[in-house]
MMTF fields as JSON, N, C-alpha, C and O atoms, coordinates in Angstrom:
{
  "mmtfVersion": "1.0.0",
  "mmtfProducer": "UNKNOWN",
  "numBonds": 359,
  "numAtoms": 360,
  "numGroups": 90,
  "numChains": 1,
  "numModels": 1,
  "chainsPerModel": [1],
  "groupsPerChain": [90],
  "chainIdList": ["A"],
  "bondAtomList": [4, 2, 8, 6, 12, 10, 16, 14, 20, 18, 24, 22, 28, 26, 32, 30, 36, 34, 40, 38, 44, 42, 48, 46, 52, 50, 56, 54, 60, 58, 64, 62, 68, 66, 72, 70, 76, 74, 80, 78, 84, 82, 88, 86, 92, 90, 96, 94, 100, 98, 104, 102, 108, 106, 112, 110, 116, 114, 120, 118, 124, 122, 128, 126, 132, 130, 136, 134, 140, 138, 144, 142, 148, 146, 152, 150, 156, 154, 160, 158, 164, 162, 168, 166, 172, 170, 176, 174, 180, 178, 184, 182, 188, 186, 192, 190, 196, 194, 200, 198, 204, 202, 208, 206, 212, 210, 216, 214, 220, 218, 224, 222, 228, 226, 232, 230, 236, 234, 240, 238, 244, 242, 248, 246, 252, 250, 256, 254, 260, 258, 264, 262, 268, 266, 272, 270, 276, 274, 280, 278, 284, 282, 288, 286, 292, 290, 296, 294, 300, 298, 304, 302, 308, 306, 312, 310, 316, 314, 320, 318, 324, 322, 328, 326, 332, 330, 336, 334, 340, 338, 344, 342, 348, 346, 352, 350, 356, 354],
  "bondOrderList": [1, 1, 1, 1, 1, 1, 1, 1, 1, 1, 1, 1, 1, 1, 1, 1, 1, 1, 1, 1, 1, 1, 1, 1, 1, 1, 1, 1, 1, 1, 1, 1, 1, 1, 1, 1, 1, 1, 1, 1, 1, 1, 1, 1, 1, 1, 1, 1, 1, 1, 1, 1, 1, 1, 1, 1, 1, 1, 1, 1, 1, 1, 1, 1, 1, 1, 1, 1, 1, 1, 1, 1, 1, 1, 1, 1, 1, 1, 1, 1, 1, 1, 1, 1, 1, 1, 1, 1, 1],
  "groupList": [{"groupName": "MET", "atomNameList": ["N", "CA", "C", "O"], "elementList": ["N", "C", "C", "O"], "formalChargeList": [0, 0, 0, 0], "bondAtomList": [1, 0, 2, 1, 3, 2], "bondOrderList": [1, 1, 2], "singleLetterCode": "M", "chemCompType": "L-PEPTIDE LINKING"}, {"groupName": "GLN", "atomNameList": ["N", "CA", "C", "O"], "elementList": ["N", "C", "C", "O"], "formalChargeList": [0, 0, 0, 0], "bondAtomList": [1, 0, 2, 1, 3, 2], "bondOrderList": [1, 1, 2], "singleLetterCode": "Q", "chemCompType": "L-PEPTIDE LINKING"}, {"groupName": "GLU", "atomNameList": ["N", "CA", "C", "O"], "elementList": ["N", "C", "C", "O"], "formalChargeList": [0, 0, 0, 0], "bondAtomList": [1, 0, 2, 1, 3, 2], "bondOrderList": [1, 1, 2], "singleLetterCode": "E", "chemCompType": "L-PEPTIDE LINKING"}, {"groupName": "ALA", "atomNameList": ["N", "CA", "C", "O"], "elementList": ["N", "C", "C", "O"], "formalChargeList": [0, 0, 0, 0], "bondAtomList": [1, 0, 2, 1, 3, 2], "bondOrderList": [1, 1, 2], "singleLetterCode": "A", "chemCompType": "L-PEPTIDE LINKING"}, {"groupName": "ILE", "atomNameList": ["N", "CA", "C", "O"], "elementList": ["N", "C", "C", "O"], "formalChargeList": [0, 0, 0, 0], "bondAtomList": [1, 0, 2, 1, 3, 2], "bondOrderList": [1, 1, 2], "singleLetterCode": "I", "chemCompType": "L-PEPTIDE LINKING"}, {"groupName": "VAL", "atomNameList": ["N", "CA", "C", "O"], "elementList": ["N", "C", "C", "O"], "formalChargeList": [0, 0, 0, 0], "bondAtomList": [1, 0, 2, 1, 3, 2], "bondOrderList": [1, 1, 2], "singleLetterCode": "V", "chemCompType": "L-PEPTIDE LINKING"}, {"groupName": "ARG", "atomNameList": ["N", "CA", "C", "O"], "elementList": ["N", "C", "C", "O"], "formalChargeList": [0, 0, 0, 0], "bondAtomList": [1, 0, 2, 1, 3, 2], "bondOrderList": [1, 1, 2], "singleLetterCode": "R", "chemCompType": "L-PEPTIDE LINKING"}, {"groupName": "GLY", "atomNameList": ["N", "CA", "C", "O"], "elementList": ["N", "C", "C", "O"], "formalChargeList": [0, 0, 0, 0], "bondAtomList": [1, 0, 2, 1, 3, 2], "bondOrderList": [1, 1, 2], "singleLetterCode": "G", "chemCompType": "PEPTIDE LINKING"}, {"groupName": "LYS", "atomNameList": ["N", "CA", "C", "O"], "elementList": ["N", "C", "C", "O"], "formalChargeList": [0, 0, 0, 0], "bondAtomList": [1, 0, 2, 1, 3, 2], "bondOrderList": [1, 1, 2], "singleLetterCode": "K", "chemCompType": "L-PEPTIDE LINKING"}, {"groupName": "TRP", "atomNameList": ["N", "CA", "C", "O"], "elementList": ["N", "C", "C", "O"], "formalChargeList": [0, 0, 0, 0], "bondAtomList": [1, 0, 2, 1, 3, 2], "bondOrderList": [1, 1, 2], "singleLetterCode": "W", "chemCompType": "L-PEPTIDE LINKING"}, {"groupName": "PHE", "atomNameList": ["N", "CA", "C", "O"], "elementList": ["N", "C", "C", "O"], "formalChargeList": [0, 0, 0, 0], "bondAtomList": [1, 0, 2, 1, 3, 2], "bondOrderList": [1, 1, 2], "singleLetterCode": "F", "chemCompType": "L-PEPTIDE LINKING"}, {"groupName": "THR", "atomNameList": ["N", "CA", "C", "O"], "elementList": ["N", "C", "C", "O"], "formalChargeList": [0, 0, 0, 0], "bondAtomList": [1, 0, 2, 1, 3, 2], "bondOrderList": [1, 1, 2], "singleLetterCode": "T", "chemCompType": "L-PEPTIDE LINKING"}, {"groupName": "ASP", "atomNameList": ["N", "CA", "C", "O"], "elementList": ["N", "C", "C", "O"], "formalChargeList": [0, 0, 0, 0], "bondAtomList": [1, 0, 2, 1, 3, 2], "bondOrderList": [1, 1, 2], "singleLetterCode": "D", "chemCompType": "L-PEPTIDE LINKING"}, {"groupName": "LEU", "atomNameList": ["N", "CA", "C", "O"], "elementList": ["N", "C", "C", "O"], "formalChargeList": [0, 0, 0, 0], "bondAtomList": [1, 0, 2, 1, 3, 2], "bondOrderList": [1, 1, 2], "singleLetterCode": "L", "chemCompType": "L-PEPTIDE LINKING"}, {"groupName": "ASN", "atomNameList": ["N", "CA", "C", "O"], "elementList": ["N", "C", "C", "O"], "formalChargeList": [0, 0, 0, 0], "bondAtomList": [1, 0, 2, 1, 3, 2], "bondOrderList": [1, 1, 2], "singleLetterCode": "N", "chemCompType": "L-PEPTIDE LINKING"}, {"groupName": "PRO", "atomNameList": ["N", "CA", "C", "O"], "elementList": ["N", "C", "C", "O"], "formalChargeList": [0, 0, 0, 0], "bondAtomList": [1, 0, 2, 1, 3, 2], "bondOrderList": [1, 1, 2], "singleLetterCode": "P", "chemCompType": "L-PEPTIDE LINKING"}, {"groupName": "SER", "atomNameList": ["N", "CA", "C", "O"], "elementList": ["N", "C", "C", "O"], "formalChargeList": [0, 0, 0, 0], "bondAtomList": [1, 0, 2, 1, 3, 2], "bondOrderList": [1, 1, 2], "singleLetterCode": "S", "chemCompType": "L-PEPTIDE LINKING"}],
  "groupTypeList": [0, 1, 2, 0, 3, 3, 4, 5, 6, 7, 8, 5, 1, 7, 5, 9, 10, 6, 7, 9, 11, 6, 2, 11, 3, 6, 12, 13, 7, 5, 11, 7, 9, 5, 6, 14, 13, 15, 12, 7, 3, 5, 2, 5, 13, 3, 1, 7, 16, 3, 2, 1, 13, 12, 6, 10, 2, 2, 6, 13, 6, 13, 7, 15, 15, 13, 3, 6, 5, 16, 3, 5, 2, 16, 6, 6, 16, 15, 13, 7, 11, 15, 13, 15, 11, 10, 16, 5, 6, 6],
  "groupIdList": [1, 2, 3, 4, 5, 6, 7, 8, 9, 10, 11, 12, 13, 14, 15, 16, 17, 18, 19, 20, 21, 22, 23, 24, 25, 26, 27, 28, 29, 30, 31, 32, 33, 34, 35, 36, 37, 38, 39, 40, 41, 42, 43, 44, 45, 46, 47, 48, 49, 50, 51, 52, 53, 54, 55, 56, 57, 58, 59, 60, 61, 62, 63, 64, 65, 66, 67, 68, 69, 70, 71, 72, 73, 74, 75, 76, 77, 78, 79, 80, 81, 82, 83, 84, 85, 86, 87, 88, 89, 90],
  "secStructList": [7, 3, 3, 3, 3, 3, 3, 3, 3, 3, 3, 7, 1, 1, 1, 1, 2, 2, 2, 2, 2, 2, 2, 2, 2, 2, 2, 2, 6, 7, 3, 3, 3, 3, 3, 3, 7, 6, 6, 1, 7, 3, 3, 3, 3, 3, 3, 3, 7, 2, 2, 2, 2, 2, 2, 2, 2, 2, 2, 2, 2, 2, 7, 1, 6, 6, 7, 3, 3, 3, 3, 3, 3, 3, 3, 3, 3, 3, 7, 7, 1, 7, 7, 1, 1, 3, 3, 3, 7, 7],
  "xCoordList": [-6.079, -5.338, -5.654, -6.772, -4.607, -4.723, -4.11, -3.458, -4.346, -3.764, -3.026, -3.532, -1.84, -1.056, -0.741, -0.217, -1.067, -0.681, 0.449, 0.34, 1.53, 2.679, 3.287, 3.265, 3.825, 4.629, 6.022, 6.18, 7.028, 8.413, 9.133, 9.129, 9.749, 10.426, 11.925, 12.379, 12.667, 14.117, 14.734, 14.12, 15.946, 16.59, 16.123, 16.78, 14.965, 14.334, 14.016, 13.415, 14.407, 14.259, 15.649, 16.542, 15.815, 17.108, 18.108, 19.305, 17.625, 18.512, 18.018, 18.367, 17.214, 16.675, 15.672, 15.506, 15.007, 14.073, 12.864, 12.447, 12.292, 11.093, 11.392, 10.626, 12.475, 12.833, 13.147, 12.745, 13.86, 14.173, 12.893, 12.764, 11.951, 10.679, 9.901, 9.332, 9.875, 9.188, 9.823, 9.109, 11.148, 11.825, 11.587, 11.369, 11.63, 11.395, 9.98, 9.768, 9.019, 7.62, 7.44, 6.778, 8.017, 7.887, 8.549, 8.025, 9.689, 10.357, 9.478, 9.503, 8.705, 7.854, 6.449, 5.667, 6.12, 4.787, 3.736, 2.549, 4.165, 3.276, 2.897, 3.737, 1.653, 1.221, 0.957, 0.875, 0.824, 0.534, 1.303, 1.519, 1.723, 2.474, 3.285, 3.074, 4.219, 5.056, 5.198, 5.262, 5.248, 5.446, 6.11, 5.994, 6.816, 7.413, 6.328, 5.365, 6.495, 5.611, 6.372, 7.597, 5.661, 6.337, 7.168, 8.106, 6.848, 7.584, 8.869, 9.54, 9.221, 10.454, 10.249, 11.189, 9.041, 8.723, 8.322, 8.19, 8.133, 7.665, 6.396, 6.325, 5.391, 4.128, 4.06, 4.43, 3.584, 3.491, 2.096, 1.559, 1.52, 0.301, 0.654, 1.06, 0.5, 0.896, -0.242, -0.987, -0.368, -1.394, -0.749, 0.115, -1.185, -0.66, -1.174, -2.042, -0.635, -1.003, -0.36, 0.548, -0.835, -0.255, 1.24, 2.03, 1.625, 3.04, 3.857, 4.945, 3.341, 4.044, 4.223, 5.297, 3.165, 3.232, 4.161, 4.827, 4.218, 5.171, 6.596, 7.388, 6.924, 8.283, 8.573, 9.675, 7.577, 7.727, 7.993, 8.886, 7.226, 7.414, 8.793, 9.433, 9.251, 10.597, 11.641, 12.57, 11.481, 12.454, 12.34, 13.349, 11.103, 10.945, 11.697, 12.24, 11.732, 12.425, 13.94, 14.626, 14.458, 15.887, 16.179, 17.107, 15.387, 15.593, 16.816, 17.544, 17.052, 18.247, 19.497, 19.385, 20.681, 21.925, 22.119, 22.642, 21.717, 21.955, 20.886, 21.067, 19.786, 18.695, 19.009, 19.804, 18.379, 18.446, 17.004, 16.508, 16.349, 14.955, 14.91, 15.547, 14.151, 14.012, 12.694, 12.598, 11.674, 10.376, 9.539, 9.624, 8.729, 7.718, 6.404, 6.261, 5.449, 4.118, 3.209, 3.046, 2.615, 1.788, 0.479, 0.363, -0.492, -1.775, -2.263, -1.984, -2.989, -3.508, -5.023, -5.658, -5.575, -7.024, -7.364, -6.475, -8.635, -9.022, -8.681, -8.616, -8.473, -8.096, -9.161, -10.345, -8.734, -9.625, -9.672, -9.729, -9.649, -9.617, -8.251, -7.234, -8.208, -6.913, -6.151, -6.73, -4.862, -3.99, -3.192, -2.765, -2.979, -2.351, -0.835, -0.274, -0.164, 1.297, 1.735, 0.898, 3.042, 3.574, 4.248, 5.104, 3.856, 4.372, 4.911, 4.621, 5.706, 6.206, 5.308, 5.142, 4.733, 3.896, 4.692, 5.549, 4.412, 5.123, 4.245, 4.665],
  "yCoordList": [14.031, 13.303, 11.814, 11.401, 11.032, 9.578, 8.957, 9.622, 7.666, 6.892, 5.715, 5.076, 5.429, 4.298, 3.367, 3.796, 2.096, 1.068, 0.275, -0.129, 0.051, -0.645, -1.606, -1.368, -2.691, -3.633, -3.606, -3.814, -3.35, -3.276, -4.508, -4.766, -5.261, -6.501, -6.394, -5.581, -7.226, -7.256, -7.088, -7.43, -6.562, -6.256, -4.86, -3.862, -4.809, -3.525, -3.344, -2.342, -4.289, -4.114, -4.104, -4.838, -3.255, -3.139, -2.304, -2.349, -1.529, -0.694, 0.749, 1.485, 1.157, 2.511, 2.834, 3.996, 1.805, 2.01, 2.835, 3.728, 2.552, 3.292, 4.766, 5.624, 5.075, 6.474, 7.203, 8.353, 6.545, 7.121, 7.377, 8.405, 6.435, 6.581, 7.779, 8.548, 7.937, 9.091, 10.398, 11.32, 10.486, 11.715, 11.979, 13.122, 10.927, 11.071, 11.555, 12.442, 10.978, 11.392, 12.858, 13.614, 13.245, 14.638, 15.59, 16.674, 15.204, 16.03, 16.234, 17.297, 15.214, 15.272, 15.8, 16.004, 16.024, 16.499, 15.402, 15.678, 14.153, 12.996, 12.697, 12.811, 12.319, 11.92, 10.416, 9.789, 9.837, 8.411, 7.775, 8.395, 6.528, 5.801, 4.665, 4.277, 4.14, 3.005, 2.106, 2.585, 0.783, -0.159, -1.43, -1.794, -2.105, -3.406, -4.473, -4.368, -5.502, -6.659, -7.856, -7.91, -8.822, -9.981, -10.8, -11.48, -10.752, -11.557, -10.885, -11.417, -9.724, -9.035, -7.93, -7.204, -7.791, -6.719, -5.459, -5.471, -4.384, -3.114, -2.718, -2.809, -2.275, -1.824, -0.307, 0.299, 0.304, 1.76, 2.142, 1.537, 3.144, 3.781, 5.249, 5.926, 5.743, 7.114, 7.843, 7.254, 9.136, 9.972, 11.21, 11.838, 11.554, 12.734, 12.807, 12.031, 13.743, 13.847, 12.688, 12.03, 12.448, 11.379, 11.611, 10.669, 12.851, 13.171, 12.909, 12.338, 13.322, 13.086, 11.585, 11.136, 10.816, 9.373, 8.691, 7.717, 9.191, 8.644, 8.819, 7.877, 10.022, 10.286, 9.47, 8.949, 9.363, 8.606, 7.126, 6.514, 6.563, 5.155, 4.929, 3.913, 5.853, 5.743, 5.66, 4.855, 6.488, 6.484, 5.22, 4.701, 4.709, 3.455, 2.324, 1.443, 2.339, 1.289, 1.345, 0.338, 2.497, 2.641, 2.374, 1.634, 2.977, 2.808, 3.539, 4.149, 3.483, 4.101, 3.293, 2.18, 3.846, 3.196, 1.74, 0.944, 1.369, 0.003, -0.988, -2.194, -0.516, -1.398, -2.011, -1.475, -3.131, -3.783, -4.138, -5.202, -3.26, -3.468, -4.441, -4.214, -5.524, -6.498, -6.334, -6.71, -5.776, -5.597, -4.574, -4.444, -3.853, -2.964, -3.304, -3.128, -3.79, -4.1, -2.969, -2.752, -2.245, -1.112, -1.095, -1.645, -0.456, -0.217, 1.152, 1.6, 1.802, 3.136, 3.119, 2.324, 4.018, 4.144, 5.595, 6.385, 5.956, 7.308, 7.539, 6.595, 8.774, 9.134, 8.693, 8.974, 8.0, 7.624, 8.767, 9.933, 8.449, 9.467, 10.142, 9.471, 11.459, 12.151, 12.035, 12.164, 11.791, 11.726, 13.021, 13.539, 13.557, 14.878, 14.893, 15.914, 13.784, 13.731, 12.376, 11.557, 12.131, 10.814, 10.287, 10.955, 9.086, 8.556, 7.146, 6.447, 6.747, 5.378, 4.662, 5.104, 3.56, 2.743, 1.558, 1.044, 1.127, -0.024, -1.246, -2.316],
  "zCoordList": [22.586, 23.614, 23.506, 23.2, 23.773, 23.708, 24.957, 25.761, 25.084, 26.169, 25.549, 24.626, 26.051, 25.565, 26.731, 27.759, 26.559, 27.521, 26.875, 25.717, 27.613, 27.041, 28.052, 29.259, 27.527, 28.306, 27.685, 26.482, 28.516, 28.054, 28.592, 29.796, 27.688, 28.07, 27.807, 27.002, 28.502, 28.381, 29.762, 30.773, 29.797, 31.08, 31.477, 31.183, 32.156, 32.46, 33.949, 34.336, 34.765, 36.204, 36.831, 36.408, 37.849, 38.517, 37.749, 38.033, 36.764, 35.944, 35.887, 34.964, 36.856, 36.978, 35.864, 35.492, 35.336, 34.229, 34.65, 33.914, 35.823, 36.246, 36.488, 36.05, 37.165, 37.403, 36.112, 35.933, 35.214, 33.914, 33.113, 32.448, 33.185, 32.467, 33.001, 32.227, 34.325, 34.917, 34.437, 34.042, 34.466, 34.022, 32.534, 32.13, 31.725, 30.289, 30.022, 29.195, 30.716, 30.553, 30.936, 30.226, 32.036, 32.478, 31.485, 31.231, 30.922, 29.91, 28.679, 28.06, 28.33, 27.137, 27.421, 26.491, 28.697, 29.051, 29.054, 28.882, 29.25, 29.279, 30.727, 31.621, 30.967, 32.304, 32.311, 31.255, 33.516, 33.637, 34.761, 35.803, 34.558, 35.587, 34.977, 33.827, 35.77, 35.396, 36.619, 37.75, 36.376, 37.492, 36.992, 35.822, 37.912, 37.623, 37.664, 38.424, 36.835, 36.847, 37.399, 37.292, 37.992, 38.587, 37.601, 38.016, 36.305, 35.322, 34.832, 33.947, 35.393, 35.009, 33.995, 33.674, 33.485, 32.534, 33.298, 34.522, 32.554, 33.115, 32.374, 31.148, 33.133, 32.555, 32.616, 33.621, 31.532, 31.441, 30.961, 30.033, 31.598, 31.104, 30.906, 31.851, 29.676, 29.36, 28.663, 27.879, 28.959, 28.356, 27.753, 28.364, 26.537, 25.874, 24.451, 24.051, 23.694, 22.285, 21.521, 22.028, 20.307, 19.488, 19.291, 19.353, 19.057, 18.857, 20.126, 20.054, 21.279, 22.541, 22.774, 23.175, 22.52, 22.758, 21.762, 22.111, 20.519, 19.549, 20.054, 20.023, 20.52, 21.027, 22.284, 22.455, 23.158, 24.395, 24.075, 24.661, 23.156, 22.798, 22.174, 22.448, 21.348, 20.781, 21.887, 21.819, 22.893, 24.0, 24.836, 25.313, 25.024, 25.765, 25.074, 25.74, 23.761, 23.008, 23.231, 23.055, 23.613, 23.909, 25.379, 25.704, 26.274, 27.707, 28.209, 27.426, 29.519, 30.097, 29.731, 29.218, 29.991, 29.554, 29.986, 29.206, 31.196, 31.666, 31.23, 31.397, 30.682, 30.246, 28.89, 28.117, 28.617, 27.308, 26.937, 27.307, 26.217, 25.835, 24.66, 23.631, 24.822, 23.733, 22.988, 21.82, 23.644, 22.988, 23.74, 24.961, 22.977, 23.546, 22.86, 21.65, 23.641, 23.127, 23.585, 24.786, 22.64, 23.04, 22.278, 21.183, 22.88, 22.224, 22.662, 23.774, 21.781, 22.081, 22.067, 21.374, 22.851, 22.937, 23.235, 23.552, 23.137, 23.523, 25.002, 25.79, 25.352, 26.723, 27.704, 27.519, 28.751, 29.845, 30.845, 30.455, 32.102, 33.148, 33.134, 33.315, 32.923, 32.868, 34.191, 35.27, 34.086, 35.257, 35.337, 34.306, 36.545, 36.674, 36.505, 36.109, 36.797, 36.744, 36.218, 35.838, 36.192, 35.87, 37.131, 37.711, 37.553, 38.82, 38.666, 37.695, 39.654, 39.757, 40.747, 41.884, 40.31, 41.192, 41.666, 40.947, 42.865, 43.438, 43.416, 43.856]
}
């Protein structure tokens, strides 16, 4: 198990990105959270296997239909404290 921290940039706020990210994570069996940042980006913390996180990151690069993702900056590390679900943080 690994942990991935990511910042997603582009038109990613006001386009249902956080809700879509939660549903995508749950579909893939990934846990963690997503939240908006004051600069217009979205921050994601995801936990899962390397394969799950690879698929999750691929989907983050696409985003929901109304989003326009310009960049995804991510880094991986060993699993920290396991999270039980994937949630939207405010």
